[in-house]
Structures are given as structure tokens and as C-alpha cells.
C-alpha positions in Angstrom: 98.9 -3.0 17.0 100.9 -4.4 14.1 104.1 -3.0 12.6 103.9 -2.0 8.9 105.8 -5.2 7.8 103.5 -7.7 9.6 100.8 -5.7 8.0 102.2 -6.7 4.6 101.9 -10.3 5.7 98.0 -10.3 6.3 95.8 -11.2 3.5 94.4 -8.5 1.1 90.7 -7.4 1.9 88.1 -9.8 0.8 91.3 -12.6 0.3 90.0 -15.9 1.7 92.6 -18.0 3.5 92.6 -21.4 4.7 92.4 -24.9 3.3 92.1 -24.9 -0.3 91.9 -21.0 -0.7 95.5 -20.3 -2.1 96.4 -18.7 -5.2 99.7 -20.9 -5.1 98.8 -24.8 -5.1 102.3 -26.3 -4.6 101.3 -29.7 -6.0 100.7 -27.9 -9.4 104.1 -26.3 -9.6 106.7 -27.8 -11.8 109.4 -28.2 -9.0 106.9 -30.4 -7.1 105.8 -32.1 -10.1 109.5 -32.9 -11.3 110.4 -34.3 -7.7 107.4 -36.7 -7.8 108.2 -37.7 -11.5 111.8 -38.4 -10.4 110.5 -40.4 -7.2 108.5 -42.5 -9.1 111.3 -43.3 -11.7 113.8 -43.9 -9.0 111.2 -46.7 -7.4 110.8 -48.0 -10.9 114.5 -48.2 -11.3 115.0 -49.9 -7.9 112.3 -52.4 -8.6 113.6 -53.3 -12.1 117.4 -53.3 -11.9 119.2 -56.3 -12.4 121.3 -55.6 -9.4 119.3 -54.8 -6.5 122.5 -53.0 -5.1 122.8 -50.5 -8.1 121.3 -47.1 -7.6 120.6 -44.8 -10.6 123.3 -42.4 -10.0 125.9 -45.2 -9.9 124.6 -46.6 -13.1 124.8 -43.2 -14.9 128.5 -43.1 -13.7 129.1 -46.4 -14.8 127.6 -45.4 -18.3 129.9 -42.0 -18.3 132.8 -43.8 -17.9 131.9 -46.5 -20.6 130.8 -43.6 -23.0 133.6 -41.4 -22.4 136.5 -43.7 -21.4 138.7 -43.5 -18.4 137.6 -40.4 -16.6 138.6 -38.1 -13.6 136.2 -37.1 -10.8 136.0 -33.6 -12.7 135.4 -35.3 -16.0 132.6 -37.3 -14.2 131.0 -34.3 -12.6 131.0 -32.7 -15.8 129.4 -35.7 -17.8 126.8 -36.8 -15.1 126.0 -33.2 -13.7 126.5 -34.9 -10.2 128.4 -32.6 -7.7 131.7 -33.4 -6.7 131.2 -34.6 -3.3 128.5 -36.8 -4.4 130.4 -38.3 -7.3 133.4 -39.0 -5.1 131.0 -41.0 -2.7 129.6 -42.9 -5.8 133.2 -43.3 -7.0 134.3 -45.0 -3.7 131.1 -47.4 -3.6 131.8 -48.7 -7.2 135.3 -49.2 -6.4 134.5 -51.0 -3.4 132.1 -53.1 -5.4 134.9 -53.8 -7.7 133.1 -52.2 -10.8 135.7 -49.6 -11.3 139.4 -49.4 -10.8 141.6 -46.2 -10.4 145.1 -45.4 -11.6 147.1 -42.3 -11.8 147.0 -40.2 -15.1 150.6 -40.5 -17.0 150.5 -36.8 -17.4 149.7 -35.7 -13.7 150.3 -38.3 -10.8 147.9 -36.4 -8.7 144.9 -36.9 -10.9 143.1 -40.2 -10.3 141.4 -41.8 -13.3 138.4 -44.1 -13.1 138.4 -46.9 -15.2 135.7 -49.9 -15.8 136.6 -53.2 -14.7 135.5 -56.5 -16.4 132.7 -56.9 -13.8 131.5 -53.2 -14.3 131.5 -53.8 -18.2 129.6 -57.1 -17.3 127.1 -55.4 -15.2 126.4 -52.5 -17.7 125.8 -55.2 -20.5 123.4 -57.0 -18.2 121.8 -53.8 -17.1 121.3 -52.2 -20.5 118.0 -54.4 -21.2 116.7 -53.4 -17.6 117.4 -49.9 -18.4 115.4 -49.8 -21.3 112.5 -51.4 -19.5 112.9 -48.6 -16.7 112.6 -46.0 -19.3 109.7 -47.5 -20.9 107.9 -48.2 -17.4 108.8 -44.2 -16.4 107.0 -43.3 -19.4 104.2 -45.3 -18.5 100.8 -44.6 -20.7 102.3 -41.7 -22.7 101.8 -41.9 -26.3 105.0 -41.4 -28.7 104.0 -38.0 -29.2 103.9 -37.3 -25.3 107.3 -39.0 -24.9 109.0 -37.1 -27.6 107.5 -33.9 -26.2 108.3 -34.4 -22.6 112.0 -35.4 -23.5 112.5 -32.6 -25.7 110.8 -30.0 -22.9 113.0 -31.5 -20.2 116.4 -31.0 -22.5 115.4 -27.5 -23.3 114.7 -26.9 -19.6 118.1 -28.1 -18.5 119.9 -26.3 -21.3 118.4 -22.8 -20.7 120.6 -19.8 -20.5 123.4 -21.9 -22.1 123.8 -24.1 -19.1 124.8 -27.5 -19.7 
């Protein structure tokens, strides 16, 4: 005999089960589609980056330092939306490659500030045309209206409920 709880897990009378019979198709869901689109973008990035060792999150981090000036880890977390543990590893790898340097904050010696090196600036300069091509390839066959729409919708999704 089934317990009342396990009976709740059974399909309703007349409901079909088995392959292709689900009313929830994971491959049609937004999370799955976003993940697949992101996987495609990452593959395009790796194939088209001018530096094969540079990852997309490293590139974003370098861009954030370029755009915002010398930055602490907390500032990089806010500007890149990359969690603190991950950004710490990214910064360590960029520093090891000589793309960023670190100094202490003048007001708070405990605070580490990340700055672009000349090599980091040069890599960004070389990478920007590649990044434009990567964006173009990621958008693929979308027409101009679709490109604008997908960008608008994604921006709207990530800023819902006052989140940024």
C-alpha cells in the first residue's frame, strides 16, 4: 500500500508518462536556453580571442578595471557581477600573467587595489576588435531588430526587482 505522500507522486488518472509525454519540457525552458546560448558564446569566445589563454571572465575583469580605474576586489565584484571567490582567482591569474598589478590603497593599507599593467592595456587594445567579432558571431543570424530585442530583454531580466 502506498503512503498518502507517495500517492501524490503518481500521475493523475489518464495522464501519460514516459518519453515525450511530459508537460514540462526542460529543453524549452528559459534557464536551459540561456545556458545553451552562453555555452555557445563561450565556445565562440575561445575560438576568436586574440589570446587563447584569455577567458571571457578575465576579459570582463580587465575591461572593468579599464573602465572604472584601479579597483578593489569588492568594486570588481560589483562591476562584473562575478562572486568574490571567483574574482579572487581571476585576479590571481591575471596578476600571474602580468596583466594587472596590485598596490595598497592610500587611505586603507589593508585594501588591495588592482591596476592594469602596460601588457594588460595592450591585450585589451588587441582584444577589442576580436570582442566585437565575438559579439557579432554570438548574435549569429539575428536581424537588427532581434539583436536589439534580445539585448533589451536580457538587460530587463537581469535588473528585475531593482537588482543590478
